[in-house]
N, C-alpha and C positions, 0 to 999 in steps of 0.2 A: 475326210477329216484331222485335222490335226491331231498329231501324237506326240508324248515325251515321254523319256527312256524313265527309268528308277532311279537313276540317279539325279535328274532333271528336278524329280519329283523329291528326294529328299534334303535335294539343297534347298529347295524352294521351302521347304518345309522349316529347316533351321533356320534358313533369313527370315522367313515371317513370322516366327518363335520370338526372335529375338528382337528383330525390329525395334521396334524405341521403347523396350524392356527397360531397355538398361539406362534409359534418364531417368526412374522414378527408385522409389525402396518400395521395394512389395511391401506389406505386414508391418509398417512401421509401428504399426500403434500395440503394437506386440512388444515393442523397445529389443530388448537382446534376443528376445524370440522370435524376430524376422527368421532369422534363414528356416525355421521350426515348420513358420507355415510358408513359406517358397515348397517347403519340401509337401507339407500336408496336401497344398493348391494344386499340386504335379500330382498325386498322388490320384485324387478326385479328379481331375483334369482327363486323368489316363482313362477313368472310367466313362468320361462326357465321348473322349476319343473312339471307347470299345464300338458306344451305341451308332457313330457316326459308321465307323468301318460298317459292322453290322447291316445296317440302311444301304452303303452301297453296294456290299459285299451277295445280297437280293436281288440287286438290279444293276449291275457292273455296266451295263451301256447306256445306263443315261443318268443325267445330270441331276441338281437339286430342284430344278426348274421344273424337267421332263416328270422327277418324281412327284414334284406336288400335284400338278396338271392331271395324270393318270391316279393317284392314291385318293385329290382332296375334292375333284369335280373340277369341270373347265370353268367355272363359274368361281368356285371358293379358292381354288386350287389358282387362278393369276391375282387375286387381290391378297394372298399371301406373297407370291411372288413380288405383287409391287410393293410391298411390304420389307421385304429384305432387302430389295434393291435401293430405297429408301437406306434403309442400315447400312449397307454396303456403303452407299453415297459418303453419307452418314459419318461412315467410319476412313473412309479415305478421307476429308475436310480435314478429320482431327489428327489425323497424318501429316499434314499439310503444313498444317498452324503450328506444330511439331517445329516441324524443321524452319519456320522462318525464325521463331520466337529464340529458339538454341541458334542460330546464328545469329542477333540481336543479343544473345543477352553472352554471346562469346566473341567469335572473330570479327562480327561486321557488327558493330553498335548504330552508326551512322547512316547505315546502308537503307535503301525504305524495303519494308515488309513486301511489301507486293512483289519487287521485283525478282525477290529473292523466290517467294511461290510460285512465280510465273517460268522461273527457269527451269522446278522441277514439274510443275503441270506440263511445261513443252515435252519435258525429256519421258513423262508417265505418255505424252500423245503418241509422241517417237516411239515407244515399248510396245503398245498396241497398237497401233498400225501396221506396223512388223511383222503382229502374230504372237497366238500364245506360243508357241513351237520355241521362238526366236525369243521370246520372255525368259521362259522356261529357263533358256539355256542360257543368257545372262548371270542367273541366280546359278549357276553349275560352274562357271566361269569365276565366280570370286568368294563362293563359298569360303574356300581351301583358306585363301587370304585374309577371310573377317576372322575364322577361325582359331587359325596362328597369332595373327594382330592381337585376340582376346588376353589368349593361353599367353603370349610376352610381358600384355597388363600385368596381370594375376604373376607371373614369377616375378617381374619386375619389385612389386608392391613386399612381395616377401621377403628378396634381397637389399633391397633398401633401408629397411627394419622399419619403416610404418606399419606391421600388422602387429597388432597384441590381441591377442587369442584369450586375454582375462576379459578381454569387452564383450565376451559371449556370454560369460558369466554371471550373476546365478541362473543358470538351465528351469526354465519354466519358475520364475518367482512367484509369479501370479497365478497358477494354477496351468493347466490345461484350456480351458475354456477362451479367452483371449486369441491365443493361437488356433482352435476351432473358428472362434469369429472370424476372423480377420480371414481365415481360409475360405471363407465361404463366398467372401467379398473379393479376393484375388482369382478364385480359380478361374472368372468369368475372363479375367485379362492377368496373362494375353490365353492359358494352356485351353480355357472355351474357343476360343477365338478357329482351334482347329476344322471347328465345322464349316468353314468358309470353304475347305476342300470337299466339300460335295458337289463344287459348282464343278473342277476342276478331276475327282480322282477319274471321272469316266474318259477321261482323254489317255490312262496311260496304258502304253502299250503294251504291256508284261501284269498283266490283271494279279496275276497268282502272287506277284511282288510285293502287292499294294499296302498290304496291314503290316506285312515285315518291315517294309524301308521307311512305311509310316512313322509304327512305333519304336522303329531305332532313333529314328532322327528325333522327332519328339523328346524323347530322352541327352542325345545331344541337345538340342537349344534347352533343356529345360536345366543340363548342367551350367551350363553358361551361363545361365540368370541365375543359378544358386551360390556362384559362384563371384558374379560378381555383385551379388547381393549382401554376400555377405562380406566379403575384402571390404565393401561402405562400413560395416557396422566393427570390424573390425582398427578399421583406418581410422576412421571419425566418432566410430563412439556410435552408441543407438540417439541422444539426443541431441548431434548435430547431423545425424542423416537425416531425422524429421522435418529440419528447419532449411536444408542447403536446397538452393536451386537445383543444383543437378549435382548430386551424392558422388557418382560413378567422377564425374572429370575434377572435382574438388580433390574428390580422392589422389587421382594422379597425379594433382599439380604437385603432391605433395613427394613426389618418388625423386630422387635424388642419390646418384650411385658416383663416388670418385669424382663429387663437381662434373663430370664427362656427360653421364645417361640424365637430363631429366627435361623437363618441360615436354612430357607427353601426351599434352593438350590434342596440338593437332591430328593426331595418331587417333586418340577416341572420339573427338570432332570428325571424323572420315569414317570412322566406326559407327556413328550415329547415323549418319547421310545415308550410308551403304544401306543399314535395316531400313531408314525411314522411306528410301524414295522401294525398294521391296514390297513396302507392309505397305503404303500407300496408293501404288500400283498395284498391285493385286486385289486390293478393297476396290476400286477405280475400274478395272477387268470384271471383277464378280457383279457390279450393276451393270456395265452393258453388256455382257452375255447375258444376263438374266433380262435384260428389256428386251434382245433381238430373239429371245425364244417364247419370247410374254405377245411380241408382234410379227413374228415370226419370218425374220429380216436379218441380213447381213449385220456382225455387230459390230463393223465399223462403221455406219451410218451416225450412232448413237454414242462416238466418241466424243466429238466437238461438242454434244448438246448437255453429254454430263459432265465432261470439264469443266465448260462456266459455271455449270453450278455447283462441283466441287470447287470452283476457285472463288466464285462471288459468296458463300459460305464459310470461308475461314477466316470473312473480316468478321465475321456475327460476334467473337468475343473480340473484345477492347484491352484488351491483353490479359497475359500466363496468365495471371491467377483465376479472373475469369474463366477460360477458357478450362482449366482443371476440375475449375466448380460445375462448371456447362456438363462435363462429362462424367462426373460422381451425381446431378443429377437426373441426367437423362439413363445412368448406365444402371442405379443404386436406387435411386427413389422413385424411379416412374419403372423397374423392374425388366426394363428391355433387354436386358442380357440375362437374366434370368429365365424370359420367355421365348425369347427368339435365339438362345443356342442351346435353353433345357428342354422346356415345356414342348413347343412344337413337335422337334426331332423322337419328340422321346412318344407322341402323339402318334405323328409320323409312323415309325417302326410299329405301335402296335397298331393299325391299322394296315399296314402290309402282315402282317404275323395270322388278323385275323381273317385278311384276302385269300392268304398262301393256305391256310385251311379251308377256306367254306373251299376252295378250287382243287382239294386234293380228291 
């Protein structure tokens, strides 16, 4: 069985959580209080993370697929596993499309999006074929660079004088209700997506370090998300963050120091690429693992079939706006995120507690 270290787990959590999140302005409907939305969402997400960790600690050697079969029964468990495989595949295609549209909007506007997404899919297929342990090692290798570069961008924003902290005022102008409502919507992306690690925590070779590593990495990524979200507010203002296609990219374009340090666009896009590659591939790997355990065979057999589905479905939205609207429709209106990331894990944990008491 493949194994991962606590450092590889921590690196993967940081990169997965950051992922494509800086592409968007979280909680912007709360206007200048969007930074408060991120904080409240992070706290709510921590409660979900504690639930996920509690589930894993009770069965440290079983991942999500085996847990569902064991506690929901072979029939219901396999049905739920298949639903999660579809969910993981859907999330992977969303990230693949994120990268395609980002590239067209920024550095390669005339390139075919099919080729851009094919390159990403090829890298993901190769990474998964090399094995889970190798892929987690990639995250360990690049996480330091990603964090350092985000730190540089934030510091440069302050040095360049583009930051106006008064744009965060007045705090709670419309009361606490808009912040709470937006926090409930924002908790599922990205913080509730820590659920995915129920597919991977069982591979950790130091089980005692699981909770500490996961929570610490969760907060590191949360702080990066909070800072990038806030930078957009204080540089662009809430009204521009709301209408900007890629707010962080627009914020960074305003950096100019002594007419020497400027045009950090390429660095931002590189950071986006790193995050999207890790996130899309981890969703992809989770789907493949789920299928392999559903059919009790080697996961590499499903790499190409699932890859074809991910790549094909990435063409469904005709444009960037439709892509965003699809995510809103499926994730919020169809209640996919609350059900799959909240309700089912809660039911699973309750069943584990009941059966645990019955066996005493």
